[in-house]
Backbone bond lengths (Angstrom), bond angles and torsions (degrees), N, CA, C in turn:
res aa  C-N    CA-C-N  psi(-1)  N-CA   C-N-CA  omega(-1)  CA-C   N-CA-C  phi
1 Q - - - 1.437 - - 1.507 111.91 -
2 V 1.294 118.12 144.11 1.466 124.53 179.50 1.554 105.53 -137.23
3 A 1.339 113.30 140.61 1.431 120.51 176.98 1.488 113.06 -93.36
4 L 1.347 118.42 123.47 1.418 123.06 174.13 1.565 108.04 -115.42
5 V 1.339 113.76 126.93 1.402 119.64 -176.41 1.555 110.00 -125.28
6 E 1.313 115.50 119.60 1.463 120.68 179.75 1.516 112.09 -93.49
7 S 1.311 115.42 151.61 1.451 120.95 177.36 1.553 108.20 -154.53
8 G 1.283 115.99 169.78 1.473 120.24 176.20 1.512 117.06 103.40
9 G 1.366 116.08 -6.41 1.429 118.39 179.99 1.528 111.55 -70.63
10 G 1.330 115.43 170.69 1.456 119.39 -178.62 1.496 108.81 169.39
11 A 1.342 114.07 -171.00 1.442 123.26 179.82 1.554 109.04 -111.98
12 V 1.294 114.56 127.16 1.481 121.28 179.14 1.523 109.86 -137.59
13 E 1.282 114.57 162.37 1.519 121.82 176.10 1.524 108.69 -85.54
14 A 1.314 114.01 153.51 1.450 117.22 175.77 1.523 112.81 -51.71
15 G 1.345 114.86 136.67 1.433 120.35 -178.06 1.580 111.62 96.76
16 G 1.273 116.37 -13.11 1.439 121.37 -176.01 1.521 111.75 -81.90
17 S 1.353 117.18 -179.54 1.461 123.17 -178.25 1.481 112.12 -130.02
18 L 1.342 114.53 151.91 1.456 123.22 169.65 1.499 110.37 -141.13
19 R 1.339 117.25 152.40 1.404 121.05 172.40 1.514 110.61 -120.41
20 L 1.277 119.08 117.58 1.469 123.72 178.74 1.515 109.13 -91.38
21 A 1.292 116.65 149.23 1.446 122.60 175.51 1.526 112.07 -131.34
22 C 1.310 116.56 143.58 1.439 122.31 175.51 1.466 108.33 -129.30
23 A 1.300 116.33 117.22 1.455 122.62 -176.53 1.527 112.00 -107.38
24 A 1.302 115.66 133.18 1.467 120.27 177.95 1.511 109.10 -115.38
25 S 1.380 115.90 127.12 1.444 120.38 -171.74 1.494 112.69 -84.23
26 T 1.352 118.99 -25.08 1.499 123.04 -178.53 1.497 111.37 -149.85
27 N 1.295 115.77 164.72 1.433 124.55 179.69 1.518 114.55 56.33
28 W 1.351 113.14 29.09 1.441 121.43 -175.80 1.510 112.62 -53.72
29 Y 1.310 119.12 -47.97 1.454 122.78 -173.43 1.513 114.59 -74.60
30 T 1.264 117.90 -5.36 1.460 123.76 172.47 1.552 110.31 -84.24
31 L 1.302 115.98 -19.75 1.432 120.75 -177.38 1.496 113.13 -90.92
32 T 1.322 114.73 77.48 1.452 120.73 -170.01 1.541 112.33 -80.28
33 C 1.302 115.54 -26.07 1.497 118.88 174.79 1.523 106.78 -116.43
34 M 1.295 114.10 120.77 1.489 120.55 177.94 1.467 109.50 -127.43
35 S 1.325 115.70 136.53 1.462 121.19 -170.26 1.549 112.11 -138.06
36 W 1.284 113.49 164.22 1.480 118.81 172.90 1.569 105.79 -119.77
37 F 1.327 114.43 132.96 1.469 122.85 173.18 1.493 106.79 -119.07
38 R 1.346 113.74 162.86 1.446 119.08 174.28 1.475 110.61 -141.89
39 Q 1.314 119.58 151.08 1.432 126.09 178.61 1.504 110.10 -141.51
40 A 1.343 112.83 122.05 1.460 119.85 174.46 1.505 111.12 -97.96
41 P 1.344 117.85 156.71 1.463 119.63 -179.60 1.523 112.84 -52.57
42 G 1.291 119.00 129.46 1.454 122.35 178.99 1.482 114.11 78.74
43 K 1.333 120.56 -0.26 1.454 124.73 179.44 1.505 112.65 -113.39
44 E 1.308 114.21 158.48 1.488 120.41 177.88 1.525 108.30 -77.71
45 R 1.304 113.48 154.04 1.430 117.23 176.57 1.540 111.14 -70.36
46 E 1.339 116.20 133.35 1.442 120.98 -176.59 1.508 112.07 -124.58
47 A 1.263 115.33 146.08 1.473 120.99 175.98 1.545 110.89 -74.76
48 V 1.333 114.94 139.57 1.415 120.75 -179.23 1.514 113.02 -108.46
49 A 1.311 114.40 -51.48 1.443 121.18 -176.42 1.505 110.65 -159.31
50 A 1.357 119.33 158.71 1.451 123.50 177.09 1.484 109.56 -148.64
51 V 1.322 115.00 157.44 1.465 119.80 175.10 1.497 108.07 -137.90
52 Y 1.318 115.93 135.74 1.472 122.78 178.19 1.527 107.59 -107.62
53 T 1.316 115.93 123.60 1.483 119.94 -173.24 1.512 113.68 -70.38
54 G 1.316 117.88 -34.62 1.444 123.76 -177.08 1.506 116.41 -52.99
55 L 1.378 111.14 -46.09 1.467 117.42 -178.03 1.497 112.64 -116.90
56 D 1.386 115.23 6.86 1.460 121.34 -174.94 1.538 111.11 50.00
57 S 1.342 113.19 45.91 1.431 122.58 178.77 1.506 110.09 -94.31
58 T 1.353 117.10 138.12 1.458 122.75 178.59 1.492 110.24 -119.21
59 Y 1.344 113.71 151.92 1.483 121.03 -178.62 1.514 108.58 -137.88
60 Y 1.302 113.70 145.35 1.495 119.60 -175.65 1.534 111.77 -140.24
61 S 1.310 116.45 144.00 1.432 119.16 171.35 1.522 108.74 -72.75
62 D 1.338 116.29 157.98 1.455 120.15 178.92 1.504 111.35 -61.47
63 S 1.292 119.79 -31.01 1.476 123.66 -174.08 1.488 112.81 -70.27
64 V 1.327 117.07 -21.85 1.466 120.31 -177.60 1.492 114.23 -121.00
65 K 1.347 115.85 -2.91 1.465 118.37 -178.48 1.505 111.78 -60.84
66 D 1.292 119.18 132.99 1.435 130.24 -177.85 1.502 113.27 80.19
67 R 1.322 117.20 1.49 1.475 121.02 175.32 1.508 113.07 -117.40
68 F 1.347 116.36 -32.43 1.430 120.57 -177.88 1.511 107.30 -110.28
69 A 1.351 117.41 157.82 1.442 122.60 177.22 1.567 107.26 -143.97
70 I 1.321 115.96 126.93 1.432 121.03 176.82 1.491 110.49 -103.73
71 S 1.314 117.29 141.92 1.479 122.95 179.43 1.490 111.52 -146.72
72 R 1.304 116.03 159.02 1.458 120.98 -178.90 1.487 110.32 -130.25
73 D 1.341 117.81 131.91 1.423 122.13 178.63 1.551 108.50 -120.09
74 D 1.359 113.54 106.82 1.430 118.15 -174.26 1.520 112.73 -70.94
75 S 1.308 116.68 -28.10 1.504 120.42 179.56 1.562 109.97 -65.26
76 K 1.287 116.64 -31.49 1.460 123.03 179.88 1.554 112.81 -103.50
77 K 1.310 115.44 0.08 1.469 121.06 179.78 1.550 109.86 49.32
78 T 1.304 112.27 49.46 1.461 116.12 -174.20 1.598 109.25 -140.74
79 V 1.258 115.69 144.98 1.493 121.62 172.67 1.530 106.57 -117.05
80 Y 1.330 113.92 138.86 1.482 120.28 -175.25 1.520 109.23 -117.91
81 L 1.309 112.47 156.16 1.497 120.75 171.89 1.498 106.42 -131.73
82 Q 1.317 115.58 103.70 1.501 121.46 172.75 1.503 108.24 -80.29
83 M 1.286 115.37 126.45 1.477 119.56 -176.00 1.534 106.09 -123.90
84 N 1.365 112.38 117.78 1.500 120.36 -179.28 1.525 107.94 -118.22
85 S 1.321 113.12 164.21 1.470 120.04 177.07 1.537 109.88 49.35
86 L 1.313 119.34 48.86 1.426 123.67 -177.04 1.529 111.34 -64.86
87 R 1.256 116.41 143.71 1.469 127.37 179.26 1.481 109.22 -119.68
88 P 1.345 117.59 157.20 1.472 121.08 177.46 1.541 112.76 -56.76
89 E 1.302 117.41 -34.43 1.411 120.55 177.40 1.541 117.54 -68.43
90 D 1.342 114.33 -7.44 1.424 120.12 173.40 1.537 113.04 -82.11
91 T 1.284 114.45 -7.23 1.486 120.14 -179.22 1.494 110.18 -60.62
92 A 1.276 117.46 124.78 1.426 123.26 -177.22 1.530 111.20 179.81
93 T 1.315 114.34 170.12 1.482 121.53 168.43 1.510 105.80 -88.02
94 Y 1.297 116.07 125.32 1.469 122.19 -179.33 1.514 110.80 -100.95
95 Y 1.315 116.60 130.08 1.405 123.45 -177.97 1.523 113.77 -116.98
96 C 1.293 117.83 139.19 1.468 123.10 172.70 1.520 108.27 -90.56
97 A 1.308 117.02 137.43 1.431 123.81 178.74 1.492 112.74 -135.40
98 A 1.321 118.29 147.71 1.459 122.76 -174.33 1.516 110.29 -144.18
99 S 1.331 113.54 150.56 1.415 119.00 177.05 1.531 109.23 -156.86
100 K 1.343 116.15 165.08 1.471 120.55 171.10 1.482 108.84 -80.41
101 G 1.297 114.20 166.75 1.509 119.37 177.69 1.463 113.20 82.61
102 G 1.348 116.41 -169.85 1.421 124.18 -175.39 1.543 110.40 -86.21
103 C 1.310 113.32 171.50 1.455 123.66 -178.72 1.566 109.16 -99.75
104 A 1.313 116.94 -40.47 1.452 122.05 -174.43 1.510 112.49 -50.41
105 G 1.328 115.54 128.84 1.468 120.54 173.66 1.481 115.45 82.97
106 R 1.379 117.72 -5.26 1.419 117.10 -177.32 1.530 112.31 -144.90
107 W 1.327 120.20 -2.67 1.419 122.47 -173.35 1.496 114.77 -65.64
108 L 1.318 115.66 -23.76 1.490 121.22 -178.53 1.528 112.32 -77.73
109 N 1.279 118.61 -15.74 1.411 120.88 -174.31 1.558 110.73 -96.59
110 A 1.315 115.85 115.24 1.471 118.67 -179.85 1.487 114.35 -62.06
111 R 1.303 117.39 -21.73 1.481 121.58 -179.26 1.488 110.64 -71.87
112 E 1.314 119.84 -16.73 1.437 122.24 176.74 1.510 117.00 -76.06
113 Y 1.319 115.35 -10.46 1.448 121.81 -174.98 1.584 109.96 -104.98
114 N 1.279 117.60 133.41 1.408 122.99 179.62 1.483 115.65 -111.08
115 R 1.342 118.33 3.73 1.399 125.24 175.52 1.446 112.99 -133.46
116 W 1.299 117.60 128.73 1.508 123.81 -177.08 1.511 112.03 -135.10
117 G 1.303 114.73 148.49 1.469 121.04 173.06 1.501 109.46 -86.86
118 Q 1.338 115.34 -177.14 1.435 121.86 -175.66 1.537 112.30 -86.11
119 G 1.302 116.09 -18.54 1.459 119.78 178.75 1.545 112.09 100.79
120 T 1.326 114.19 149.78 1.467 122.57 173.31 1.519 111.23 -135.60
121 Q 1.296 117.72 134.99 1.461 120.70 -169.88 1.543 108.78 -85.75
122 V 1.310 113.79 135.12 1.468 121.57 172.10 1.562 109.29 -122.07
123 T 1.257 114.28 123.87 1.535 120.71 -179.86 1.490 107.79 -122.83
124 V 1.307 116.62 126.41 1.432 124.72 178.76 1.535 110.16 -119.55
125 S 1.277 117.14 118.41 1.462 122.94 -178.18 1.494 111.30 -102.30
126 S 1.337 114.09 153.16 1.433 120.96 -177.18 1.531 112.34 -75.02
């Protein structure tokens, strides 16, 4: 078991920015694929971004491409999601997810992840 703790959520106006953080206290180097998902009320959980440590590869959904940026800091055992140009449709609970292995070809599928954080709320108003 590994603990993933998200932080950085909040309420912002459209066009604003937030930076989410997901900290892992242990087994950090086994979490080679780390991702951010989000889920809005009445909607399915969707993948937002992922980062693979081995090749420093990043992946983004079309809805956030060029607006969000995922990064990983091994010294702090933390993965970040920088969110810019936020829109009301970005409103959701954001979850950090982690798994062993690579991200390519599977990062979009929530079933591929066996470790999840508790979530942090992001609310974007018009």
